C-alpha positions in Angstrom: 16.6 4.2 14.0 16.7 1.3 11.4 20.2 0.2 10.6 20.6 -0.2 6.9 23.2 -2.8 7.3 20.3 -5.0 8.2 19.9 -7.9 5.8 16.6 -8.4 4.2 15.2 -11.5 2.7 12.4 -11.4 0.2 10.9 -14.9 0.1 9.4 -15.0 -3.5 11.0 -13.4 -6.5 7.9 -13.0 -8.8 6.4 -9.7 -9.9 6.0 -8.3 -6.4 9.0 -9.9 -5.0 11.6 -8.4 -7.3 10.0 -5.0 -7.2 10.1 -5.0 -3.4 13.7 -6.1 -3.3 14.6 -3.4 -5.8 13.0 -0.9 -3.4 15.0 -2.1 -0.4 18.3 -2.1 -2.4 17.8 1.4 -3.8 17.2 2.5 -0.2 20.6 1.2 0.8 19.6 -2.4 2.2 21.3 -5.5 1.2 18.5 -7.7 -0.1 18.4 -11.3 -0.9 15.7 -12.8 -3.1 14.7 -16.5 -2.6 12.9 -18.7 -5.1 12.8 -22.5 -5.7 13.6 -22.2 -9.3 16.6 -20.4 -11.1 14.4 -19.5 -14.0 12.4 -17.3 -11.6 15.5 -15.6 -10.1 16.9 -15.0 -13.6 13.6 -13.3 -14.6 13.7 -11.4 -11.4 17.2 -10.1 -12.2 16.2 -9.1 -15.8 13.1 -7.2 -14.6 15.1 -5.3 -11.9 17.8 -4.4 -14.4 15.2 -3.1 -16.9 13.2 -1.2 -14.1 16.3 0.5 -12.8 17.1 1.8 -16.2 13.7 3.4 -16.3 14.3 4.8 -12.8 17.6 6.3 -13.9 16.1 7.9 -16.8 13.5 9.4 -14.5 16.2 10.6 -12.2 14.7 8.5 -9.3 18.0 7.0 -8.1 19.4 9.8 -6.1 22.6 10.0 -7.9 23.3 6.4 -7.3 24.8 4.2 -10.1 22.8 1.1 -11.1 25.7 -1.0 -10.3 25.9 0.2 -6.8 22.2 -0.8 -6.3 22.5 -4.3 -7.9 25.6 -4.9 -5.9 23.2 -4.9 -2.7 21.0 -7.6 -4.3 21.6 -11.4 -4.2 19.7 -14.4 -5.3 19.4 -17.8 -3.7 17.4 -21.0 -4.1 18.3 -22.1 -0.6 15.9 -20.7 2.1 18.4 -21.5 4.8 21.1 -19.5 3.0 18.7 -16.7 2.5 17.6 -16.3 6.1 21.2 -16.4 7.4 21.7 -13.0 9.2 18.3 -11.7 8.1 16.9 -9.0 10.4 13.7 -8.6 8.4 12.0 -11.3 6.2 9.1 -10.6 3.8 7.2 -13.4 2.0 5.7 -12.7 -1.4 4.7 -16.3 -2.5 1.4 -17.3 -4.2 -1.9 -16.2 -2.4 -2.8 -19.8 -1.4 -3.1 -20.8 2.2 -1.2 -24.1 1.9 1.7 -22.4 0.3 2.0 -19.5 2.6 1.6 -21.8 5.7 4.4 -23.8 4.5 6.8 -20.9 3.8 6.0 -19.5 7.1 6.9 -22.7 8.9 10.2 -23.0 7.0 11.1 -19.3 7.9 10.5 -19.8 11.5 12.7 -22.8 11.5 15.5 -20.9 10.1 15.3 -17.2 11.4 16.3 -15.9 14.7 13.5 -15.8 17.3 13.3 -12.0 17.2 13.2 -11.6 13.3 10.1 -10.3 12.0 8.2 -12.5 9.6 6.1 -10.2 7.4 3.7 -11.3 4.5 2.6 -9.4 1.4 -0.8 -11.1 1.5 -3.4 -9.1 -0.2 -6.7 -10.7 0.9 -5.8 -13.9 2.9 -6.3 -13.8 6.6 -2.9 -15.6 7.3 -3.6 -15.4 11.0 -6.4 -17.8 10.7 -4.3 -20.7 9.4 -0.9 -20.0 10.5 0.8 -21.5 13.6 4.1 -20.3 14.7 5.8 -20.6 18.0 6.3 -16.9 18.0 3.1 -15.4 16.6 3.9 -12.1 18.0 6.5 -11.6 15.2 4.1 -12.2 12.3 2.6 -9.3 10.5 1.3 -8.3 7.1 3.1 -5.4 5.1 1.0 -5.2 2.1 2.5 -3.4 -1.0 0.7 -2.2 -4.2 2.3 -2.8 -7.6 4.7 -1.5 -9.0 6.1 -1.9 -5.4 9.2 0.3 -6.0 7.2 3.1 -7.2 3.8 3.1 -5.2 4.3 4.4 -1.8 1.6 2.8 0.4 2.3 -0.1 2.5 -0.7 -1.3 4.6 0.7 -2.7 7.9 -1.8 -5.1 9.4 -1.7 -6.9 12.7 -3.1 -10.2 13.9 -4.6 -11.0 17.1 -1.1 -11.8 18.6 1.0 -9.4 16.6 3.1 -7.3 19.1 3.2 -3.4 19.2 7.1 -3.9 18.9 6.6 -5.8 15.6 4.2 -3.2 14.3 6.3 -0.3 15.1 9.5 -1.8 13.6 7.8 -2.6 10.5 6.5 0.8 10.1 9.9 2.2 10.8 11.5 -0.1 8.1 8.9 1.0 5.6 9.6 4.6 6.4 13.3 3.9 6.1 12.8 2.9 2.3 10.7 5.9 1.6 7.3 4.1 1.8 4.2 5.7 3.2 3.0 3.0 5.8 -0.6 3.2 7.0 -1.3 1.0 10.4 -4.6 -0.8 10.5 -6.0 -1.5 13.9 -6.8 -5.2 13.1 -7.2 -7.5 10.2 -10.1 -6.8 7.7 -10.6 -8.5 4.5 -9.1 -6.5 1.5 -7.4 -4.1 4.0 -8.0 -0.5 2.8 -7.3 0.0 -0.8 -8.3 -3.4 -2.3 -11.5 -3.1 -0.3 -12.2 0.4 -1.9 -10.9 -1.0 -5.3 -13.3 -4.0 -5.3 -16.4 -1.8 -4.6 -15.4 0.6 -7.5 -14.5 -2.3 -9.9 -17.8 -4.1 -9.2 -19.7 -1.0 -9.7 -18.1 -0.2 -13.1 -18.5 -3.8 -14.2 -22.3 -3.5 -13.4 -22.6 -0.4 -15.4 -21.0 -2.1 -18.4 -22.9 -5.3 -17.9 -26.3 -3.2 -17.8 -25.3 -1.5 -21.0 -25.1 2.0 -19.5 -21.8 3.2 -20.7 -18.6 2.0 -22.6 -15.6 1.0 -20.6 -13.5 3.9 -22.0 -16.1 6.4 -21.0 -16.1 5.1 -17.5 -12.4 5.7 -17.1 -12.8 9.2 -18.9 -15.4 10.1 -16.2 -13.2 9.0 -13.4 -10.1 10.7 -14.7 -12.0 13.9 -15.2 -13.4 14.1 -11.5 -12.1 11.6 -9.0 -8.8 11.6 -10.7 -8.3 15.3 -10.0 -9.9 15.4 -6.6 -8.9 12.2 -4.7 -5.1 13.1 -4.6 -6.1 16.3 -2.8 -8.9 15.4 -0.4 -9.1 11.6 -0.6 -12.5 9.9 0.0 -13.2 10.7 3.6 -12.3 14.4 3.5 -14.6 14.9 0.7 -17.6 14.2 3.0 -16.5 17.3 5.0 -16.6 19.5 1.8 -20.1 17.9 1.0 -21.3 18.7 4.6 -22.0 15.9 7.1 -25.4 17.2 7.7 -26.3 16.8 4.0 -24.5 13.3 4.2 -26.7 12.3 7.1 -29.9 13.3 5.2 -28.9 11.2 2.1 -28.2 8.4 4.5 -31.5 8.6 6.1 -33.2 8.6 2.7 -31.2 5.5 1.9 -32.0 3.9 5.2 -28.4 3.4 5.9 -27.2 5.7 8.5 -23.6 5.5 9.9 -23.5 6.3 13.6 -20.3 8.2 13.6 -21.6 10.5 11.0 -24.8 11.1 13.1 -22.6 11.8 16.1 -20.6 14.5 14.5 -23.8 16.2 13.2 -25.5 16.1 16.8 -22.2 17.6 18.0 -22.7 20.5 15.4 -19.6 19.3 13.5 -20.7 19.4 9.8 -17.3 19.6 8.3 -15.7 22.5 6.3 -18.5 25.0 7.0 -18.0 24.6 10.8 -14.1 24.1 10.7 -14.6 20.7 12.3 -16.1 17.5 11.0 -14.2 14.1 10.2 -11.2 16.4 10.0 -10.2 19.3 12.4 -9.6 22.5 10.3 -8.1 24.2 13.4 -10.5 27.2 13.3 -9.9 28.2 9.7 -12.9 29.8 7.8 -14.8 28.0 5.1 -13.4 30.6 2.6 -9.9 29.9 3.5 -10.3 26.1 3.2 -12.1 26.2 -0.1 -9.4 28.6 -1.5 -6.7 26.2 -0.5 -8.6 23.2 -2.0 -9.4 25.1 -5.2 -5.7 26.1 -5.6 -4.6 22.6 -5.3 -7.4 21.2 -7.8 -6.2 23.7 -10.4 -2.6 22.7 -9.9 -3.5 19.1 -10.1 -5.8 19.5 -13.3 -3.1 21.6 -15.1 -0.4 19.1 -14.3 -2.4 16.2 -15.4 -3.2 17.8 -18.7 0.4 18.6 -19.2 1.6 14.9 -19.1 -1.5 13.7 -21.2 -2.9 11.8 -18.3 -6.4 11.9 -19.6 -5.4 9.8 -22.6 -5.4 6.0 -22.4 -1.9 4.6 -21.4 
């Protein structure tokens, strides 16, 4: 059980930092933001005030008053002051190896030996250039903007990150209402950024080749993937496609994935056999398809009701 009296330090008060601190304070934690400049801290405070007003209008504060939330936030230009009594530290400074290496070294100098030092690094392999006395307490906890709204936090270990550090980080994220996903080891881009990179480059190729207008790409995505992905994700989609069909496509493309071939050899084709990349617990294909279709219809009708198919 995570004690919400635990002080949290967010080292970096930019776009991600202030949003992360807001999330901790809204969840009941005392959060301090550190920045070298008062200007950045003033900007963070203004952004949080504006964001909390939006959250209040959308009934996302659970009945809390904005003043109660902001009372749990503090701001400092002293890293030593900010780390005093901190039970969890998360850096959100620039995605620059030298900047991150420096902040980690300073943090380790001030925090207690058992305090987790987490990083919001999005692509950098911080484990390749960081040298701390206690590497077992260094971990990546990668948020997605806006951090106080998007649930996912990717929790990514380094070669020396301890299981205790991973578990506590996951528990802290869950305590503030996040949906943490543990990676088995570091991989460039983690999960979502890696997927987004592939999608983004594919879309830019189509524009560059003169195949379609940018707005039409978004229209196509919103009217297919935008409806399906919240329900079946990417991987479960393959089970609906049929892993035997997927394997045939892979063979034709001369790019076969061994884990797909293994499932097919075992007679696990996906939904039609009630087992594939997912285990459908003996349910029939008809049952599974009925549930999927019901959710698709609800998602489509909801998206239409909020005009989600129109540009923001």
